[in-house]
Rosetta silent file (secondary structure, phi, psi, omega in degrees, C-alpha in Angstrom):
SEQUENCE: MPSKSKRILALILLLGILMLGGCTSKENTEQSVDVSTQTENTKSKDEDIKVSKEDNSASNIPEEEISQELASNVNKEDSEEKLESSKEPKPIQAPEKQENNDIAKTNSAEPSLAEAHKVEEKVEANTLKIQGNIANKLNLTLAELKSMNDIIFEDEFYSLNSFGTTGHTSFKGVKLWSLLEQKAKISPNASKITLIATDGYSMEFTVNQVKKLDYIDETNPEKKFPMIIAWEEKGIEYDVADGPPYKLIVGQKEAGDVNKPQWVSNIDRIIVE
SCORE:     score description
SCORE:     0.000 S_00000001
   1 L     0.000  -50.083 -179.505  -85.470 -182.569   52.747 S_00000001
   2 H   -65.671  -33.159  171.377  -85.570 -181.222   56.176 S_00000001
   3 H   -58.515  -39.509 -178.558  -82.243 -182.613   56.909 S_00000001
   4 H   -68.434  -41.479 -177.905  -80.857 -180.862   53.749 S_00000001
   5 H   -69.249  -36.322  172.718  -82.267 -177.445   54.963 S_00000001
   6 H   -60.441  -32.391 -179.944  -80.680 -177.863   58.262 S_00000001
   7 H   -79.900  -36.490  174.874  -77.436 -178.383   56.758 S_00000001
   8 H   -60.524  -39.299 -179.856  -77.824 -175.292   54.512 S_00000001
   9 H   -68.803  -36.268 -179.024  -78.849 -173.246   57.457 S_00000001
  10 H   -67.532  -36.472  178.843  -75.831 -174.457   59.432 S_00000001
  11 H   -65.947  -37.337  179.212  -73.607 -173.536   56.565 S_00000001
  12 H   -71.374  -30.974  175.969  -74.949 -170.089   56.309 S_00000001
  13 H   -65.842  -42.721  179.514  -74.516 -169.569   60.072 S_00000001
  14 H   -58.616  -47.333 -177.323  -70.965 -170.723   59.706 S_00000001
  15 H   -64.840  -37.141  176.489  -70.276 -168.397   56.909 S_00000001
  16 H   -58.832  -39.347  179.437  -71.843 -165.513   58.948 S_00000001
  17 H   -65.869  -38.412 -178.545  -69.665 -166.319   61.840 S_00000001
  18 H   -64.560  -43.297  179.308  -66.689 -166.421   59.673 S_00000001
  19 H   -69.540  -36.169  175.371  -67.491 -163.084   58.112 S_00000001
  20 H   -61.762  -40.492  178.098  -68.296 -161.488   61.412 S_00000001
  21 H   -71.429  -29.253  178.499  -64.820 -162.626   62.702 S_00000001
  22 H   -74.464  -40.645  171.373  -63.066 -161.241   59.720 S_00000001
  23 H   -54.862  -44.036  175.267  -64.547 -157.765   60.097 S_00000001
  24 H   -56.115  -42.534 -176.718  -63.706 -157.800   63.705 S_00000001
  25 H   -61.991  -46.527 -177.031  -60.080 -158.559   62.931 S_00000001
  26 H   -58.049  -46.175 -170.123  -59.985 -155.877   60.174 S_00000001
  27 H   -71.022  -33.239  178.701  -61.516 -153.314   62.643 S_00000001
  28 H   -67.343  -35.419 -178.919  -58.911 -154.394   65.321 S_00000001
  29 H   -70.680  -43.198 -177.977  -56.144 -154.031   62.813 S_00000001
  30 H   -72.633  -26.602  177.965  -57.297 -150.689   61.696 S_00000001
  31 H   -80.405  -25.967  171.817  -57.697 -149.513   65.328 S_00000001
  32 H   -66.181  -44.095  174.514  -54.070 -150.824   66.016 S_00000001
  33 H   -57.443  -48.760  178.773  -52.902 -148.782   63.018 S_00000001
  34 H   -68.037  -36.872  177.576  -54.668 -145.759   64.288 S_00000001
  35 H   -67.537  -39.027  173.945  -53.301 -146.060   67.731 S_00000001
  36 H   -60.876  -32.637 -176.685  -49.796 -146.453   66.312 S_00000001
  37 H   -76.990  -38.044  179.901  -50.245 -143.437   64.109 S_00000001
  38 H   -60.992  -43.159 -174.884  -51.641 -141.425   67.041 S_00000001
  39 H   -58.857  -45.942 -179.312  -48.607 -142.503   69.052 S_00000001
  40 H   -57.278  -49.642 -176.963  -46.216 -141.327   66.324 S_00000001
  41 H   -63.912  -33.233  175.108  -47.929 -138.155   65.974 S_00000001
  42 H   -64.070  -46.411 -174.855  -47.946 -137.556   69.650 S_00000001
  43 H   -64.090  -35.045  174.543  -44.250 -138.287   69.814 S_00000001
  44 H   -63.033  -41.198  179.492  -43.647 -135.940   66.712 S_00000001
  45 H   -67.305  -39.173  172.723  -45.638 -133.232   68.487 S_00000001
  46 H   -58.786  -45.504 -179.381  -43.545 -133.725   71.577 S_00000001
  47 H   -65.274  -38.415  175.173  -40.413 -133.380   69.727 S_00000001
  48 H   -64.494  -35.613  175.180  -41.683 -130.336   67.912 S_00000001
  49 H   -64.839  -36.610  178.577  -42.651 -128.810   71.261 S_00000001
  50 H   -61.863  -53.781 -176.571  -39.132 -129.609   72.582 S_00000001
  51 H   -57.444  -38.057 -170.153  -37.476 -128.084   69.539 S_00000001
  52 H   -67.894  -38.574 -173.466  -39.881 -125.052   69.720 S_00000001
  53 H   -73.239  -35.658  175.149  -38.941 -124.700   73.457 S_00000001
  54 H   -66.155  -42.440  175.750  -35.171 -124.917   72.646 S_00000001
  55 H   -64.535  -39.569  178.503  -35.505 -122.328   69.841 S_00000001
  56 H   -65.990  -33.855 -179.127  -37.491 -120.038   72.152 S_00000001
  57 H   -72.446  -27.278  172.494  -34.920 -120.346   74.817 S_00000001
  58 H   -74.471  -31.538 -178.762  -32.150 -119.376   72.240 S_00000001
  59 H   -80.152   -7.557  178.584  -34.161 -116.529   70.966 S_00000001
  60 L   -92.696    2.192  176.048  -34.572 -115.183   74.608 S_00000001
  61 L   -69.299  133.710 -177.693  -30.795 -114.603   75.008 S_00000001
  62 L   -50.832  131.559  176.625  -30.272 -110.869   75.646 S_00000001
  63 H   -51.337  -37.526 -174.427  -29.237 -108.788   72.520 S_00000001
  64 H   -69.749  -30.625  170.017  -26.422 -107.119   74.496 S_00000001
  65 H   -65.710  -43.114  176.537  -24.840 -110.552   75.186 S_00000001
  66 H   -63.304  -43.318  176.185  -24.970 -111.447   71.562 S_00000001
  67 H   -61.490  -40.427 -174.795  -23.462 -108.151   70.450 S_00000001
  68 H   -71.448  -34.634  177.057  -20.591 -108.430   72.986 S_00000001
  69 H   -61.644  -44.163  176.145  -20.026 -112.015   71.806 S_00000001
  70 H   -63.579  -45.929 -179.625  -19.866 -110.849   68.216 S_00000001
  71 H   -63.128  -35.446 -175.259  -17.624 -107.982   68.983 S_00000001
  72 H   -70.725  -40.079  177.325  -15.345 -110.231   71.088 S_00000001
  73 H   -63.238  -39.560  174.080  -15.055 -112.620   68.108 S_00000001
  74 H   -61.017  -52.298  177.341  -14.298 -109.667   65.717 S_00000001
  75 H   -49.972  -45.153 -178.432  -11.680 -108.342   68.065 S_00000001
  76 H   -60.849  -48.402 -179.816  -10.196 -111.744   68.405 S_00000001
  77 H   -62.657  -39.506 -176.726   -9.968 -112.205   64.575 S_00000001
  78 H   -67.823  -42.254  178.230   -8.311 -108.653   64.218 S_00000001
  79 H   -53.510  -46.198  177.058   -5.803 -109.401   66.892 S_00000001
  80 H   -59.516  -43.279  177.959   -4.973 -112.666   65.250 S_00000001
  81 H   -61.800  -46.402 -178.874   -4.563 -110.890   61.842 S_00000001
  82 H   -58.432  -49.551 -178.765   -2.352 -108.181   63.316 S_00000001
  83 H   -58.119  -38.979  178.695   -0.251 -110.702   65.043 S_00000001
  84 H   -67.603  -41.694 -177.517    0.189 -112.685   61.826 S_00000001
  85 H   -69.413  -32.959  176.183    1.138 -109.502   59.834 S_00000001
  86 H   -66.126  -25.590  177.387    3.698 -108.406   62.577 S_00000001
  87 H   -75.007  -21.793 -175.547    5.322 -111.746   62.088 S_00000001
  88 L   -64.517  139.440  177.819    5.865 -111.139   58.374 S_00000001
  89 L   -71.502  143.248 -179.629    9.560 -110.296   57.610 S_00000001
  90 L   -78.763  142.756 -176.159   10.221 -106.721   56.479 S_00000001
  91 L   -64.024  130.811  177.823   11.357 -106.407   52.845 S_00000001
  92 L   -74.506  123.693  176.242   15.159 -105.976   52.463 S_00000001
  93 L   -66.254  144.198 -176.712   16.161 -102.886   50.615 S_00000001
  94 L   -74.336  147.784 -179.985   18.088 -103.475   47.535 S_00000001
  95 H   -56.476  -30.292  178.282   21.855 -102.330   47.835 S_00000001
  96 H   -73.212  -32.636  177.923   21.391  -99.896   44.975 S_00000001
  97 H   -71.473  -43.360  178.279   18.580  -98.104   46.582 S_00000001
  98 H   -55.363  -42.959  175.804   20.411  -97.983   49.852 S_00000001
  99 H   -61.280  -42.628  176.193   23.448  -96.580   48.024 S_00000001
 100 H   -63.289  -42.837  175.002   21.252  -93.902   46.501 S_00000001
 101 H   -62.511  -32.872  175.425   19.820  -93.003   49.774 S_00000001
 102 H   -65.231  -42.345 -174.557   23.306  -92.663   51.346 S_00000001
 103 H   -69.171  -36.960  173.287   24.206  -90.309   48.481 S_00000001
 104 H   -63.916  -34.522  173.522   21.064  -88.345   48.946 S_00000001
 105 H   -63.748  -37.312  172.944   21.755  -87.934   52.626 S_00000001
 106 H   -65.580  -38.620 -178.309   25.265  -86.684   51.834 S_00000001
 107 H   -71.526  -38.043  178.865   24.065  -84.315   49.300 S_00000001
 108 H   -67.953  -20.626  176.936   21.416  -82.955   51.671 S_00000001
 109 H   -74.255  -30.071 -179.612   24.168  -82.372   54.283 S_00000001
 110 L   -70.391  146.451  178.815   25.953  -80.102   51.932 S_00000001
 111 L   -68.744  142.030  176.895   24.851  -76.405   51.803 S_00000001
 112 L   -76.440  172.181 -175.088   22.613  -75.577   49.030 S_00000001
 113 H   -61.140  -37.231 -178.523   23.282  -73.065   46.402 S_00000001
 114 H   -60.784  -47.873 -178.172   20.778  -70.620   47.985 S_00000001
 115 H   -63.343  -38.130  176.636   22.505  -70.982   51.390 S_00000001
 116 H   -58.066  -47.508  179.786   26.003  -70.410   49.742 S_00000001
 117 H   -58.961  -39.994  177.016   24.596  -67.178   48.214 S_00000001
 118 H   -62.512  -41.220 -178.052   23.356  -66.059   51.596 S_00000001
 119 H   -63.434  -43.541 -174.455   26.790  -66.664   53.172 S_00000001
 120 H   -66.530  -43.794  176.933   28.345  -64.675   50.304 S_00000001
 121 H   -64.195  -33.897  171.997   25.934  -61.873   50.781 S_00000001
 122 H   -62.258  -47.440  177.651   26.702  -61.778   54.468 S_00000001
 123 H   -56.958  -50.634 -178.265   30.350  -61.638   53.817 S_00000001
 124 H   -60.878  -38.848  179.259   29.767  -58.854   51.231 S_00000001
 125 H   -65.480  -24.877 -175.509   27.605  -56.920   53.635 S_00000001
 126 L   -97.922   12.273 -177.468   30.364  -57.013   56.335 S_00000001
 127 L   -99.472  153.496  175.861   33.019  -55.726   54.009 S_00000001
 128 E   -99.486  119.604 -172.002   34.375  -52.119   53.900 S_00000001
 129 E  -100.794  123.831  174.082   33.898  -50.817   50.317 S_00000001
 130 E  -115.013  118.325 -171.188   36.252  -47.996   49.061 S_00000001
 131 E  -135.923  173.986  170.761   35.178  -46.500   45.763 S_00000001
 132 E   104.196 -132.671 -171.498   35.359  -43.518   43.605 S_00000001
 133 L   -85.010   71.163 -173.919   38.367  -41.342   42.757 S_00000001
 134 E  -147.669  156.940 -175.905   41.000  -43.863   43.645 S_00000001
 135 L   -84.952  -29.989  179.115   43.485  -46.131   41.718 S_00000001
 136 L  -114.474  105.013  167.307   42.615  -49.355   43.766 S_00000001
 137 L   -70.504  123.908 -175.844   38.947  -50.026   44.374 S_00000001
 138 E  -117.602  154.455  179.102   38.805  -52.010   47.559 S_00000001
 139 E  -138.907   87.659 -167.026   36.368  -54.389   49.231 S_00000001
 140 E  -101.176  142.486  178.075   38.023  -55.279   52.510 S_00000001
 141 L   -91.519  165.806 -178.952   37.161  -57.833   55.188 S_00000001
 142 H   -62.795  -39.115  179.154   37.776  -57.331   58.871 S_00000001
 143 H   -59.354  -38.262 -179.029   40.601  -59.870   58.674 S_00000001
 144 H   -72.811  -32.227  175.067   42.259  -57.953   56.015 S_00000001
 145 H   -66.051  -35.906 -178.109   42.087  -54.698   57.970 S_00000001
 146 H   -67.494  -23.697 -175.993   43.376  -56.430   61.043 S_00000001
 147 L   -82.858   -8.249  174.456   46.485  -57.568   58.992 S_00000001
 148 L   -80.810   59.680 -176.412   47.519  -53.948   58.221 S_00000001
 149 H   -54.460  -24.380 -172.737   49.781  -53.632   61.234 S_00000001
 150 H   -82.294   -4.593 -178.956   51.701  -50.650   59.919 S_00000001
 151 H  -129.914   13.839  177.501   48.548  -48.327   60.018 S_00000001
 152 E   -73.156  138.503  174.534   46.850  -49.749   63.089 S_00000001
 153 E  -133.424  141.818  173.628   46.169  -47.091   65.906 S_00000001
 154 E  -140.293  136.466 -179.063   44.842  -47.618   69.319 S_00000001
 155 E  -175.537  179.656  172.279   44.049  -45.038   72.087 S_00000001
 156 E   -96.242  132.009  177.271   41.476  -43.275   74.187 S_00000001
 157 E  -111.294  138.135 -178.665   39.386  -40.709   72.533 S_00000001
 158 E   -90.044  143.845  176.996   37.616  -37.886   74.280 S_00000001
 159 E  -130.604  151.630  172.408   34.071  -37.110   73.122 S_00000001
 160 E  -135.814  123.873 -179.988   31.555  -34.244   73.531 S_00000001
 161 L  -107.800 -175.710 -166.874   28.111  -34.402   72.305 S_00000001
 162 L   -67.841  -27.842  179.836   25.333  -31.857   71.615 S_00000001
 163 L   -90.861   10.694  176.519   23.944  -32.268   75.173 S_00000001
 164 L    76.281   16.484  176.383   27.289  -31.525   76.729 S_00000001
 165 L   -84.583  136.682 -177.540   27.926  -35.141   77.735 S_00000001
 166 E  -121.875  161.488  171.615   31.632  -36.035   77.841 S_00000001
 167 E   179.705  166.351  169.843   33.676  -39.142   78.178 S_00000001
 168 E  -108.027  127.287  179.407   36.763  -41.224   77.320 S_00000001
 169 E  -133.075  140.392 -178.357   36.498  -44.357   75.238 S_00000001
 170 E   -89.371  132.821  173.810   39.238  -46.639   74.002 S_00000001
 171 E  -133.904  157.038  173.219   39.296  -47.670   70.336 S_00000001
 172 E  -132.781  135.467 -172.481   41.271  -49.769   67.938 S_00000001
 173 E  -179.034 -166.911  174.326   41.428  -49.500   64.170 S_00000001
 174 E  -110.895  155.000 -178.857   43.287  -48.268   61.197 S_00000001
 175 E   -70.874  128.524 -176.180   44.124  -44.659   60.224 S_00000001
 176 H   -67.262  -42.645 -172.538   41.698  -43.570   57.604 S_00000001
 177 H   -73.275  -31.046  173.041   44.181  -41.321   55.592 S_00000001
 178 H   -64.798  -37.608 -176.706   46.830  -44.049   55.552 S_00000001
 179 H   -67.866  -37.676  179.871   44.214  -46.475   54.309 S_00000001
 180 H   -77.687  -39.078  177.714   43.223  -44.167   51.552 S_00000001
 181 H   -77.859  -46.438 -174.425   46.656  -43.073   50.570 S_00000001
 182 H   -86.415  -32.933 -176.658   48.621  -46.166   50.953 S_00000001
 183 H   -95.965  -52.982  177.890   46.037  -48.983   50.103 S_00000001
 184 L   -80.456  -20.634 -177.922   43.443  -47.254   47.838 S_00000001
 185 L    63.224   69.536  176.213   45.919  -44.914   46.156 S_00000001
 186 E   -65.739  148.893 -172.363   43.702  -41.810   46.371 S_00000001
 187 L   -81.627  143.443 -176.454   43.973  -39.545   43.314 S_00000001
 188 L   -60.191  -30.475  179.233   45.908  -36.281   43.830 S_00000001
 189 L   -89.237    5.798  177.607   42.912  -34.286   42.549 S_00000001
 190 L   -67.021  151.972 -173.118   40.402  -35.763   44.940 S_00000001
 191 L  -130.519  -24.391 -170.404   38.642  -33.121   47.080 S_00000001
 192 E  -138.491  138.866  179.719   35.878  -34.854   49.082 S_00000001
 193 E  -132.261  123.300  179.502   35.442  -37.966   51.086 S_00000001
 194 E  -116.805  141.094 -174.438   32.068  -39.304   52.245 S_00000001
 195 E  -117.532  121.666 -167.097   31.586  -42.212   54.728 S_00000001
 196 E  -117.030  130.477  169.709   28.012  -43.880   54.341 S_00000001
 197 E   -84.452  161.816  174.578   26.322  -46.285   56.998 S_00000001
 198 L   -59.965  -26.894 -179.528   24.046  -49.107   56.111 S_00000001
 199 L   -84.486   -7.382 -179.293   21.149  -46.921   57.558 S_00000001
 200 L    97.485  -14.576  175.071   22.033  -44.135   55.209 S_00000001
 201 L   -64.305  141.737 -172.550   23.578  -41.903   57.847 S_00000001
 202 E  -146.226  153.330  167.817   26.686  -40.219   56.372 S_00000001
 203 E  -128.906  145.684 -178.739   29.455  -37.623   57.131 S_00000001
 204 E  -117.975  132.063 -179.130   31.364  -35.615   54.631 S_00000001
 205 E  -136.233  157.342  171.475   34.856  -34.253   55.029 S_00000001
 206 E   -80.931  159.431  178.030   37.351  -32.494   52.825 S_00000001
 207 H   -53.506  -41.525 -177.763   40.624  -34.291   51.879 S_00000001
 208 H   -63.359  -38.015  178.806   42.421  -31.892   54.187 S_00000001
 209 H   -65.180  -35.560  171.897   40.259  -32.698   57.092 S_00000001
 210 H   -77.487  -36.753  177.462   41.062  -36.470   56.731 S_00000001
 211 H   -62.914  -23.981 -174.474   44.635  -35.850   56.230 S_00000001
 212 L   -60.505  125.101 -173.880   44.785  -33.839   59.545 S_00000001
 213 L  -112.312    9.479 -175.044   46.651  -35.917   62.105 S_00000001
 214 L  -123.718   44.290  178.009   46.516  -33.596   65.071 S_00000001
 215 E   -72.735  151.725 -171.178   42.924  -33.858   66.459 S_00000001
 216 E  -119.162 -179.827  175.522   42.967  -33.252   70.268 S_00000001
 217 L  -125.770  103.161 -163.220   41.632  -34.214   73.519 S_00000001
 218 L   -66.513  -14.052  178.603   40.778  -30.916   75.266 S_00000001
 219 L   -89.575   -2.891  174.003   41.378  -32.484   78.758 S_00000001
 220 L  -146.296   75.938 -172.949   44.933  -33.522   77.521 S_00000001
 221 L   -55.882  -23.301 -177.014   46.079  -31.037   74.902 S_00000001
 222 L   -75.913  -16.938 -177.243   49.497  -32.774   74.415 S_00000001
 223 L   -91.145  135.073 -178.832   47.924  -35.815   72.920 S_00000001
 224 E  -117.710  146.027 -173.761   47.284  -35.900   69.055 S_00000001
 225 E  -134.306  137.626  169.860   44.884  -38.115   67.134 S_00000001
 226 L   -82.588  164.691  155.734   44.239  -39.247   63.487 S_00000001
 227 L   -67.432  133.776  172.638   40.724  -40.221   62.101 S_00000001
 228 E  -130.497  162.194  173.369   40.453  -43.893   62.368 S_00000001
 229 E  -110.511  112.875 -168.612   38.129  -46.647   61.232 S_00000001
 230 E  -101.501  151.252  176.813   37.762  -48.842   64.472 S_00000001
 231 E  -126.682   -0.181 -174.692   36.570  -52.337   64.803 S_00000001
 232 E  -140.254  136.330  176.999   37.117  -52.648   68.539 S_00000001
 233 E  -129.796  119.277 -170.976   35.670  -50.545   71.438 S_00000001
 234 L    55.005   46.910  170.762   36.631  -50.907   75.124 S_00000001
 235 L    70.959   11.721 -176.589   38.698  -53.983   74.224 S_00000001
 236 E  -126.205  130.258  177.269   35.497  -55.768   72.613 S_00000001
 237 E   -71.264  158.639 -179.838   35.026  -56.158   68.829 S_00000001
 238 L   -78.035  145.953  178.786   31.803  -55.017   67.299 S_00000001
 239 L   -76.580  122.211 -179.602   29.231  -57.845   66.587 S_00000001
 240 H   -63.363  -21.710  175.234   28.964  -58.621   62.855 S_00000001
 241 H   -64.606  -17.504  176.251   25.328  -59.579   63.529 S_00000001
 242 H   -91.984   -1.775 -177.860   24.649  -55.821   64.031 S_00000001
 243 L   125.116 -170.938  176.160   26.129  -54.904   60.662 S_00000001
 244 L   -61.311  129.659 -167.917   29.463  -54.062   59.315 S_00000001
 245 L   -87.826   60.030  179.268   31.862  -53.791   62.364 S_00000001
 246 L  -133.464  131.497 -174.222   33.416  -50.526   61.272 S_00000001
 247 E  -138.022  133.948  177.134   33.103  -47.104   63.000 S_00000001
 248 E   -79.431  123.850  173.266   34.577  -43.627   62.271 S_00000001
 249 E  -115.997  121.425 -175.540   36.234  -42.002   65.243 S_00000001
 250 L  -122.863  138.540  175.707   37.287  -38.443   65.134 S_00000001
 251 L   -82.687 -169.929 -177.302   38.977  -36.283   67.880 S_00000001
 252 E   -83.985  141.112  173.046   38.303  -32.666   68.621 S_00000001
 253 L   -77.084  -32.227  177.505   39.501  -29.899   66.211 S_00000001
 254 L  -158.246  172.170  173.964   39.783  -27.525   69.221 S_00000001
 255 L   -51.866  131.647  177.741   38.508  -27.159   72.759 S_00000001
 256 L    82.426    9.550  174.625   34.691  -27.267   73.005 S_00000001
 257 L   -67.321  131.699  172.195   34.326  -29.054   69.516 S_00000001
 258 L   -86.594   94.973 -170.622   31.229  -31.181   69.506 S_00000001
 259 L  -103.966  -12.545 -172.986   32.888  -34.194   67.804 S_00000001
 260 H   -65.778  -31.945  176.609   30.617  -37.236   68.923 S_00000001
 261 H   -57.376  -20.631 -178.649   28.036  -36.636   66.128 S_00000001
 262 H   -82.960   -6.307 -173.412   30.747  -37.324   63.610 S_00000001
 263 L   -83.979  110.328 -176.374   31.292  -40.845   64.833 S_00000001
 264 L   -95.399  121.239  172.560   29.626  -43.050   62.080 S_00000001
 265 L   -96.658  164.061  178.068   28.855  -46.661   63.001 S_00000001
 266 L    48.180   52.371  175.071   28.285  -49.674   60.683 S_00000001
 267 E   -62.174  131.653 -172.503   30.129  -48.100   57.797 S_00000001
 268 E  -101.807  -40.664 -173.004   29.193  -49.790   54.430 S_00000001
 269 E  -161.818  151.405  178.983   31.377  -47.674   52.037 S_00000001
 270 E  -118.155  125.181 -172.226   33.714  -44.868   51.607 S_00000001
 271 E  -112.955  128.087  177.395   33.326  -42.717   48.345 S_00000001
 272 E  -100.396  129.879  178.723   36.266  -40.559   47.206 S_00000001
 273 L  -120.440    0.000    0.000   35.239  -37.548   44.900 S_00000001
């Protein structure tokens, strides 16, 4: 019996030893796992800390440098787009449109209707109009007057004005009475002739005064002068830009006659009554 008890006691001790060894192994294993886990956690924390440092270093870049970098990239992209667009070929105009453009240019080069009317009005304004009690109403241009070689007269006329100023001036034009008699065919019962300038200034004469062909120069009584419509003075033609280039020139009726005020410039029309 004692022997049997010893064996049981020995068995219990053995079991106790085995159980104690198992617990120690489990604790070692758990400790090993805990150490490994702590190591991984530490490594993860280190990596997080590293990433955090990198993020912080990126976030510490000055805002001005970031703005400059962004602007540089935008400008670079715009430049590349402009370069690409400049390389694109220009569209070729269709022949029909080109032809239409050529026609439009040709038409635009031609004077407009309004401009043509202006030219006509200017020509009309520079004509000498003879109206009234005549057979032939005339609207004469300067060229037409110059062509009347049979009635052209040229000489120096003496003038005396209201202030006593005197002088000799050369004129060239056509004889007024010859113009009315031969060209306009003045009526035999006409009695009065009025010359009117563009500014309204006018001079009135009787038919007999216009017919008179012996107006004088008191400094040279031997010379005789008709009334003339002159277009040239001192060898220079009147400028058409200043108005109709026609001027009435009258000599003296007698010595001391103040004849200069009768010289009418820019004559627009002659009216016979």
